[in-house]
C-alpha positions in Angstrom: 0.0 0.0 0.0 2.6 2.6 1.0 5.2 2.0 -1.8 5.7 4.0 -5.0 5.1 0.8 -6.9 1.5 1.1 -5.7 1.0 4.1 -7.9 -0.4 4.4 -11.5 -1.4 7.4 -13.5 -5.1 8.1 -13.1 -7.5 10.7 -14.4 -8.5 13.0 -11.6 -12.2 12.5 -12.4 -11.8 8.7 -11.9 -9.6 8.9 -8.9 -11.7 11.4 -7.1 -15.0 10.1 -8.4 -15.7 6.4 -8.7 -12.5 5.2 -7.1 -13.4 7.2 -3.9 -16.8 5.6 -4.0 -15.4 2.1 -4.3 -12.9 2.6 -1.5 -15.7 3.7 0.7 -17.7 0.7 -0.1 -14.8 -1.6 0.6 -14.5 0.0 4.1 -18.2 -0.5 4.6 -18.0 -4.2 3.5 -15.1 -4.7 6.0 -17.4 -3.6 8.9 -20.1 -6.1 7.9 -17.9 -9.2 7.9 -15.3 -10.9 10.1 -12.6 -10.9 7.4 -12.4 -9.2 4.0 -9.6 -9.9 1.6 -9.1 -7.2 -1.0 -6.9 -7.5 -4.1 -6.5 -4.3 -6.2 -4.6 -3.9 -9.4 -4.6 -2.7 -12.9 -4.8 -4.3 -16.3 -2.2 -3.0 -18.8 -4.4 -3.5 -21.8 -4.2 0.0 -23.3 -1.7 1.7 -25.5 -1.7 5.0 -23.7 1.4 6.5 -22.2 2.4 9.6 -20.3 5.6 11.1 -19.2 6.5 11.6 -15.6 8.3 14.6 -14.1 11.7 13.0 -14.7 10.9 12.5 -18.4 10.3 8.7 -18.1 7.6 7.2 -20.2 4.9 5.5 -18.0 2.2 3.3 -19.4 -1.4 4.1 -18.4 -3.5 1.2 -17.4 -6.6 0.5 -19.5 -8.6 -0.9 -16.6 -8.4 -1.2 -12.8 -9.9 -4.1 -10.7 -10.8 -5.2 -7.2 -11.3 -8.8 -6.1 -13.1 -9.1 -2.8 -13.6 -12.2 -0.6 -15.7 -11.8 2.5 -16.2 -14.2 5.4 -18.5 -14.3 8.4 -20.6 -11.6 9.9 -23.4 -10.6 7.7 -21.6 -12.3 4.8 -22.4 -15.6 6.5 -20.0 -18.1 5.0 -17.8 -17.0 2.1 -18.8 -14.5 -0.6 -16.8 -13.1 -3.5 -17.2 -10.2 -6.0 -15.1 -8.9 -8.8 -15.1 -5.3 -10.1 -13.4 -4.0 -13.3 -13.3 -0.3 -14.0 -12.6 1.6 -17.1 -11.0 4.9 -15.9 -12.1 6.8 -19.0 -15.8 5.7 -19.0 -16.3 5.2 -15.2 -15.4 8.7 -14.0 -18.2 9.8 -11.7 -19.4 8.5 -8.4 -22.6 7.3 -9.9 -20.8 5.1 -12.4 -20.6 2.1 -10.2 -23.6 0.8 -12.0 -21.7 1.1 -15.2 -18.6 -0.6 -13.9 -18.2 -4.3 -14.7 -19.3 -6.1 -11.6 -18.6 -9.8 -12.1 -17.7 -13.1 -10.7 -14.2 -13.9 -9.5 -14.0 -16.4 -12.4 -14.7 -13.7 -14.9 -12.1 -11.4 -13.3 -9.5 -14.2 -13.4 -10.2 -14.6 -17.0 -9.8 -10.9 -17.7 -6.6 -10.6 -15.7 -5.0 -14.0 -16.2 -4.5 -14.2 -12.4 -5.7 -16.7 -9.9 -7.3 -14.9 -6.9 -7.7 -16.6 -3.5 -5.9 -19.9 -4.6 -5.8 -21.1 -1.0 -9.5 -21.0 -0.5 -10.0 -24.4 -2.2 -7.9 -26.1 0.6 -10.2 -24.4 3.2 -13.6 -25.1 1.8 -13.1 -27.9 -0.7 -13.0 -27.8 -4.5 -16.7 -27.8 -5.1 -17.5 -24.9 -2.7 -14.5 -23.0 -4.0 -15.8 -23.3 -7.5 -19.2 -22.1 -6.4 -17.9 -19.1 -4.5 -15.8 -18.0 -7.4 -18.6 -18.5 -9.9 -21.3 -16.8 -7.8 -22.9 -13.6 -9.3 -22.4 -10.7 -6.8 -25.9 -9.4 -7.6 -27.3 -12.6 -6.2 -26.4 -11.7 -2.6 -27.6 -8.5 -0.8 -24.3 -8.3 1.2 -22.7 -6.3 -1.7 -25.6 -3.8 -1.9 -25.8 -3.9 -5.7 -28.8 -3.0 -7.7 
């Protein structure tokens, strides 16, 4: 969290709009469950670049994502949700409805990453597959419309 490697160029409207809204929701989710795992990152799928103050060329991510895994509390057992954001399209706070809210399986496909790989050893392969395939809209815990 507190390293320079945790920084990417972002449009002000995205960073101060939807991203602020999402960070607030993540804090709210954390108060509703016993444990909340959060993985945040970017997808380098764009061809946009900028130049930093030192003259170095920096790639601009095409998308940002969050993978959330909640356990206990109002979440009950285990719940998971994936979010993919387009920083150009999803600029304002009301754009969460426009963001791609998806299963962890879909997010893994989009990023090429395996989120929460140790969960299978905790809950078993069948339940693990169900958690990662569950539509976040199907559970009121996430507060999605």
